[in-house]
N, C-alpha and C positions, 0 to 999 in steps of 0.2 A: 504494500500500500504506500502511495506516495507520501502521505503525511507521516508515516513511520520511518521514512528514510532520513539519514543524517543531514542536518542543516549545514550548508556550505560555511566553512570557517573563514576568518579574516586573514589567515596565514596565506603566503604566496603559494601558487600551485607548484607541483614538482616540475623538474626539468622536462623538456619535450622528449618523448620517446620516439625513436625512429620508426617503430612499428605502427604508429598511429596515423600513418598516411598523411592526409591533409590536416594534420593536427592544428588546433586553434592557435598554437604558438607560431606556426609557420605563416599564417595569413591574418594575424591580429590587426595589422595596419589596414588591410582592405576592409575588414569588418568595422573598424573605427570610422573609415570613410563612409560606410553605410549607416553610421549612427549607432553601432552596437559596441558596448563596453564589455570586453570579455575577461577583464581582470578578476581573479579569484575563481575561474572556472577552467576545467580541464578540456571540455569539449563543447562545441556549439551544435545544436540540433535545430533544424528548420522544420516547421509544421506546415504542410501545404495540403491543398484539396479544393474541390469544388465547393461552392456554397451549399449549405444544408446537408452536409455529410456527417455532422456531429464533430467537426474539427474543434470547435470551442469546448465541447464536452471533454474531449481527449486532453486538450490543453489544461483545463481546470483540474482534471483528475491527476495529471502529472505534477502540476505546480502548486495546487492548493491555494493558499493566500500569498505565496511568494511570487507576486507578479505586479507589473505596472504597465500603464498604457501611455502612448504619446504619438506624436506625428513623426513620420519618416522625414529625414532632412530634405527640405525643398519641396515637400509634397503636402497636400491636404489630407492624405490617406492616414488613418489611425491604425496603429499596430500595437500589439501586446507582446511583452516578453516576461519571462519568469525563470525560475531555477528549480532544480530538483537534484537530489543526491541518490546514488545507487552504488552499492559496494565500494564505498569510500572515494568515489569520484564525483566531481561536481559538474553539472551540465547546465548550460544556458540554453533555454528553449525560446525560439523566436516564432511567434504565430504570424505567418504570412497572410496577407489578405486573401480571402476566398476568390478563386479564379477558375475559369473553365479552360484556359489556354495560356501558354507562354508566348503566343504569337500576338504581341502587345497591341491592344486596341483601347486601353484605358489606363488610368493612373494605377489602379489596383494591379493590373497585369504588369505594368512597368516595374512596380516595387517587387513583386514576386520573381519576375524574370531577372532583374538586376541582382537581387540577393543570391539567387541560386547560381547565376553565371559568375559573379565577381566575388561574392562573399565566401564561396566554396565551403559551406558548412560541413562538419565532419560526418553528419548523418542528416538525411532528409526523410522525414516520416510523411508519407502521402496517405491521407485518410480518404477512403472510398466508401461509398454506400453500397452494401452488399445487394440491395434490392434494385440498384441501377448501375450495375457493374460495367456494362458495355459502354454507357455514356461516360462514366468516370475514368475508364482506362485511357481515354484520349490524353488526359493530362499526365497520367502515369507514364505513358510511352514518351511524351515530350520531355518529361523530367529525366527519363533514362538516357536521352540523347545528351544531356548536360552532365549528369553524374551517375555513377553506378553505386554510390554509397547511399542506398535507399532501403527503407523498410516500408512495406505497404501495410497499413492498418485497415483490415477488412472489417469495417464497423457495421453495426446494425444487423448482425447475423441472426439475431432473434426474430427480427421482422422478416428477413428472407425466408427463414424456416416457416414462419407463420403463413407466408404466401406460397408455400410448397416449393420453394427454390432449393435445389441441391447445390452445395458448394464444395468444390474440390480444391482446397487451398494449396495442397502439395503440387498438383498439376499446374496451378496458376504460378506458383513460385518457380517451378522448372521453366515455364514458358517465359517468365519475366526475367529470371536470373537473379532475383533478390528475395529476401525473406518476406513471407506473407503471414500476418498474424490475425486470425479471426478474433473478433471481440465485440462486446456490447458495452461501450464506454460508460453509458449512464448508470450501469450496474457494476462498473469496474471489473467486469469479466474480461479476462485476457490481458489485463494491465501488467501483471507480472511478466507474462511472456513477451509483451511489447518492450518492457524495460530491458529484458535479457537480450532481445534482438538488437536494440539500440546499442547496448554495450558491445556486442559482438562485432557489429559493423564499425563502430567507432574505433575499436582496438584492432580491427583487421583480423579477428580470429575466425571469421566466417568469410569464405571466398564468394564474392558476388560476380556474376557474369551478366551484366545488364544487357537486355535485348536492345540492339541499336540498328538503325536503318542505314544501310550502305547503298549508295547510288551505283547501279550497275554500269551506267554509261561512262566510258573512259574519259570523254571530254569534260563531263561534269566533274568527275573526280579530279582531273588535272586543274580545272579552274578553281575548285575549292582549295586544293593544296597550295596553289600559287597565291591566292588571296590570303589564306591563313598564314603563309610565310611572311607576306607583306605586313599583316597585322602584328605579328610577333616582332618584326623589325621596327615598325613605327611605334609600337606600344609595348616596350619590354615589360615582362612580368604579367601581361594580360592573360587571363585564364580563358579556356574554352574557345580558342580562336577558330577551330573548325566549325563549331556551331554558329558562331558569329558570321563567319564567311558564308555559310549556307544561307543564313537569313538575309545577308546583304545581297547575295545573288538573286534571292527570291523577292527583293524589293520591300522587305519588312520596314515600315516607316518608323517603328520604335527604335530599331537598331540603327537606322540611318540617322535619327536624331541623336542617338548616343555618340555617333562619330562626329557630327557637326557641332554639337553643343558642348563638347569637351568632356562628356561623361567617361569615355574610354580613357582619356588622359588622366582624369581625376582618380579613377579606380585602379588603373595600372600603376600610377604614381603613388596612390594611397595617401592623399592629403587628408588629414583628419577633419571631420565636420562634427559639430555638436548636435545632439539630439535633445529636443524638448520633451520632457516626460512629466506625467502627473502620477504621483504615488497613489495606489489604490489598495495596497496591502503591504504586508511585512514579509 
């Protein structure tokens, strides 16, 4: 149970462990640029999902009262963040705005996309509604193009069973290449399994093989590779250059804005920006 877990201490976190992959200590500057203070935490976990999937219920179950809300830097979008402990490690949990897609068409989608692309969280938990799985998997597959450090929280399984839907989470996990945890967040069912999966992905003790789309056309692959190489040269330290290159070639207006308004420079250079927050809990 989240409320029984150890409260994060004020002492500094241990030195970075090379086994932790994109450990928070390796990208703390990029996270600060996105308005997230990671001091005192060992790992950063992003919480993503479509609206009305029970994402906020999962967030509240994990963090209890250890949470606060505020606006994302430069945005009118409100976000929440909190903390939880598990097996003597401290986790910062970032509740991203509910979104149907990373193909940016709104400020909410801008925030979710930028955090996953440039913040490189240690783990991304994608909450999906088990009764509307086909619709929700669109976002899951898009996130898997950005990061393989994913846990799928298959929420509302009780509702799915009530509607006569059979769920094979093992088969789904094999197809997606990441852990899938069935749960009913409002009753805290599956929460312990979710915590364990988060820890395994954060520490790299479970091998994920995220399902990713590759373009079969050689000319497309050549263009993507060339543009990605140019992005790496013009923006040293920029993450996910292949995905950004694909979106630029497809004419994504959100990514085009990120190039022209200096967002890519800011995030690859990791200039810190303050975040305004209002405390709502302890």
